[in-house]
N, C-alpha and C positions, 0 to 999 in steps of 0.2 A: 155448680148447681146440682142440688139433689133432685132427681126426677124419678117419679114412680109411674111406670107404664102399666095400667091396670086392666086385667081381664082380656088380654089379646091372645090370639092363637099363635104361640111361639113356634117358629119353624127354624130349627137350627140343624142344618145338614151336617155340620161337623160332629155332632153327637147323636143325630138321629132323633132329636127331641121334636115331637109334634103334639103339643098339649096346650090347653088354656091355662095361663098362669100370668103372674106379675113379674116385672123386671124393675129392680131398683138400681139406679145409676148414680154413682157418686165419685167425685174426684176424677172424672173422665173415664171411669172404669165401670164394668158391670159388676156391682157389689154383691148382689143377691138375686136369685130367681126362685120363685115358689108360689104357692097359692095363699091368697089372702095375706099378703105382706102388710105389716103395720108401721113400717118405717116412716119417720117424718120427712116429708118432701116439700120442696119449695114450689114444685110444679107437678101436677098430676095429669096424665094423658089417658083419657078413657078410650081403651082400644077394644072395647066390646065389639064382636063381629069382624075385627080387623086381623090381618096378617101382621105378625111382628117378625121381621127378618133381620139377619145381620145386614149392615149397611151395604147397599148395592155398589158394585164396582164396574165401571165402564172402561173396558180395555182400549177404546178407540174413539177419541174425539179430536176435533179440530178447534183450537181456541183462537187462532189467527194472530195472536199477539206474540212477538212484535211484528210491526210492519203492515198488518192488514186489519187495523182496529176498526175500520168502517164496516167490517163483516161481523166481528166479534172481539171481545177482550177477555182477559183472564177473569175479570170480575163478572161480566154478563154471562160468560160460559159457565162459570162456577155457580152463578145464581140459577141458571137454567138446569144445571145438574141437580142442585138441591131441590128445586121444585119437582124434578123427575124422580126423586128418591135416591139418587146416587150420593154416596159419601166420599168416594174416591174416584177420580178420573185420570186418564193417561192421555195427555195431548201429543199428537204427532209432530214431527220436526219440520214440516213443510211451511214454515213461517218465512218472513223476509226481514233480516237474514235468516237462513235456516239454522235450526238448533243443532249445530254440528261441532261444538267445542265444550270443554268444561266450563268456560266462562258463560256460554249461552245457557247451559243447563242450570248454572247457578242463578242467572237472571230470572229464568222462568220460576225456579223454586222460591226465590226471595220475593218476587212479585206476587206469587200465589199466596205467600204467608201473610201478606198485608191485604191483598184484594179478594181472595176467593174464600167462600164460606165452607169449602170442601177440601179434602186432600187432593193435591195436584202432583202426580208423579210422572215427570216427562220422559219421552223417548229421545235419544239422540239419533242423528242421521247416520247412515252407513258410510256415505261418502261426503267429502268436503263440498259444502254448498249444494249437496244433492245433485252434483253434476256427473257423477258416475265415472270420475277420472281417477281419483285417489281416495284412499280410505280416510275417514275422519279419525280423531283421536279417541278410539273406542274405549281403551283402558282408562283414559283420563275422564271421559264422560261418565263411565261407570262409577269411578271414585267420587265424582261430583254429585252423584245421585240419580243418574239415568237408570231407569228400571228395565231398559231394553234398547235395541236399536231397530230402526226401520227407515225405509226410503219411501214410506207411504205417499201415495199420489202417483207412484210409478214403480217399476222394478229396476234393480241394478242389472243392466243388460250384459255387461261384461262378467261372464260366469267365472273367470279366474279371479278377478277382483272381489266378487261377492263371496267366493270360497275363502279368501283371505279374511274377509270381514266376519264370516261365520266362525272361523278359527279363533279370531280375536275375541268375539263375544263368548265363545265357549271358555276361553281362558278367564275372561272377566266374570263368568258366572251369571251372565244375563241372556235372555232370550232374543231371538231375531224374529221381529214381527213382520211378516212378509205380505206385501201387496203383489199379487200374481197377475202380471199383465205383460204379454209380449207386444211391446209397442210397434213392432214391424207388422203385426197382424191386425192392428186396429183399423187402419185405412179410413180414418175420418168417422168411424162409427159413432153414434150417439144413442141408440137404444139397442135392444137385443136383435140380433140377425134372425128374423123369423117372419111369420105372416104379417104382423103388425108393421114392421119396418117397410115391407113391400107395399102394404096398404097405404101407408102414409108417405111413401116415396122417400124414406130416409135411410141413410147409410147405416148398416148394422154392425154390431159387435158379436162375433161368433163365440161360442163356448171354448174354442181352441185358444182364444186369446188368453184366457185364464189357465186352462188345463196344461198347456205346454209348460208354463212356468211352475205350476203346481208340481208337476212331475220333476222338473229340474231342481227345485228347491228341496224337495224330499230326498232326492239322490244326493245332493250336496250336504244336507244335514246328516245323512247316513255316513258319508265319508268323513265329515269333520267332527262328528259328535255334538254338534250344536243343538240347543233346544230351539226347535222351529215352531213358531205359531203363525198359522195361516189366517190372515185377516178376511173379513167379508166374503166367506165362501158362497158361490152362487150356482155351481153347476153339479149335476149328478155324478159326472166322472170325477170331479175333485173329491166328493164325498167318498166314492169308491177307493180312490187313491189313499185318502187319509185313513180309511178303515184298514186297508191293507198295511199301511205303515205302522199303525198301532198293533196289529197282529204280529208284525215282525219285531215289536219291542222298541221301535224308534221313539225318540223324545219329540213327538209331533203332537201339537194341539191345534184346535180350530175354533173360530167363532162364526156365528151367523147373525145377520142384522134383522130386525123386525120387518123392514120393507121387503126383504127377500123371502121370508117365510109367510108373508101376507099377500103380496101382489104378484101378478104375472104380467107379461107383455099384453095380454088381453084386457087388462084394467086401464091401459092408457088410452084416454078418451080422444086425444088429438095430439098435435105436436106441441104439447105442453111441457115447458122445461122443468116444471116441478116434478116431472116423472123421469128426469135425466139424472141418473146417478151411476157411479162407476165402482164395481161392475153393475151392469144394468139388471133390472128385473127380468127373469128368464121365462121359460115355458113352464107349464103345469107339471110336467114330469120332473123338472128340476126342483120346483117348489116342494113336491112330495118327497123328493130324495133328501132335501135339507131338513124337512120335518122328521123323516125317519132317522137321520143322523143325530138330530137332537134327542129323539126318543131313546136311542140305543147307546147314547154317550160317544158316538164317533165325533160329533161336534160338541166341544166341551162348554162353550160359553155363548151367551147372548150379549152382543155389543152394539152400539148405535151407529158408529161412523158418522156422529154428529158433524155435519158440514155446512155451516151457515154461510149465506152469500147475501150481498146487498140486493134489495129489490130491483134496482136498475139493471144489475147484471143478469138476474134471472128473467128479466122482461125481454131479453134479447130472443131472437129466433133460436129454436132448440139446437140447431147446428152450431150456433155461436155461443150459447150460454154455458157457463161453467157446470161441471158435474157436481152433484151433491145435494142432499137434503138434511134438514135438521132432525134430530132424533132424541135428544135428551129428555124432552117433556112428553113424548108419546110412547116411549118403550114399554113402560109398565102396562099401560092400558092395552096396547096391542098384544103384549104377551099373554095377559089375562084373557083378553077377548078371543084371540085366535088359537091359544094353545091350552090354557088352563080350564076355561069354561067348557070346551068341547071334550075335555078329558084326554087330551094328547100328552100333556105334561101334568103331574100332580103339583100342588102348591109347593111341596118340598123340593121337587126337581126344579121348579122355577127358582127357588132360593139357592139351590146348588149351582145352576147355570149362571145366575146373575150376581153371585157373591163369593161362595167358597171356591168354585173352579177358577174364577179370575184371580182370586188371591193366590192360589197354588201356582197358576201359570206365571205370576209375577214373583213368586217366592216371598210374599209378605205375610205377616202374622195378622191377618184379618179374615173375615168370612165365618165368624163363630159368635155365638151368644153365650158362651160358657162364662161362669163367674171368673173374674179377674181379667177378662179380655177388654180391649179397647171398647168404649161405649159409642161405636158407630151403629146406629139402628135405623131401620126404615119401617114405618107403619103405613099399611095400605088397606083401604076399605075395598075388598074385591067386588062388592055388590053395587057400589055407587056408579050410577050412569050419568054420562055427560056427553056433550058434543065437542069435538075438538075445534078450538077457536085459535088460530095462530096469532090474532091480535092480542091475546092474553099471555103469550109466551114471554118469559123473561129474556130469552135469547134475542139478540138483534136480528137473527135470521128468522124469517117467517115462511121460508121455502119448504113446504111440505105437500105431498100428494094426499094427505089425510084430512085436510080441511073440510069440516062439515060431517065427518064420520061420527056416528054414534057408537060409543065404546063403554066398557065397564072396567072398573079398577082405577081408584084415585088415590094418590099419595096423600096421606093424612099428616104425616110428620117425618121430617128428616133430621136425625140427631148425629152430630159429628163431635167426637171427643167429649161426649156428655153435654153438649150444648145444642139447643134446638135451633137449627139454622133455617128451617122452613116448617110452617104449620099451616094447613088449609084453613 
């Protein structure tokens, strides 16, 4: 399809372009960009007043398929991503069975080709069955199309085994996506260990649960030469360690989730499991450190950790309910409302953190609106106001702490390979 996106504010961090112009998409590519284009198009999108960004890339989602389709499927998770402005998503391997073999990577990729409206680039597990006992076939998964390895949902606690996994990933040329959690320090915690946990009489998760493994993983990456990506960073000390690792020239990158730069433990109204996520939302000093890390580039990317659960599971008491909230359909609005509108990030920095930086972390040729590039494009109206209504989500999961929030920033259109896969 030939598509003309007319009169939008084109924000292309790859070239530093920030200008009102048109984009003409043809044969799945960005054919031309300029002012007042006259190309004949089958579809015209009026982007006046809108941001036109390289398609957003989410480094961190849970699609639940295979095995947990009552929570989400590749189809519904892909539809939620499209509604949220994401053109590429990377599902974690903690499915049932785990995505821990070339065959499982192939299954996810083939299923996504038929079911998902967006690009789906899966990660493989570090260990077989995510049991932490022996390495999965990392080289084989990389050949089958895994763009990284992760044990997300937990850490590989055997440091020697994890070091071997890092070496295999380095040989295969793929990053290690690290969930930093010392399971022996969790001790049944369900929210941040702080005043709110004591007020509600709930077991807490201390910052050291994350920080101890962050330190370990950075040191192992230094030793092995692995590309290390730290998922859902939540603490001030983790930000400090990442900053120091970058100063040292190590191949360390990091992401933060919108709930971590938006909420603190003080926002938890009661023992509500929609506020239960792992890692938990922390204190205000941690939140400010995350924002500072996003501003100065210590934290490279914004990712959602989209974690859908069935309503019955989240209806359990907070000590028993599963960790996680959905994020695909709220990330853009929270980023604009919390970071862009207050001037913490510029619109260009938002484009960089949500598109170009994730592409570079994965080592894929995306994140740019240059002529000739793949026509993955996200159009956003930054001034559009609305109230977050989980009943309108495309995701099967409605588990969010942001229900009823008034926000700004609405996805107008999501275009994948030159095809409109979502239009408001």
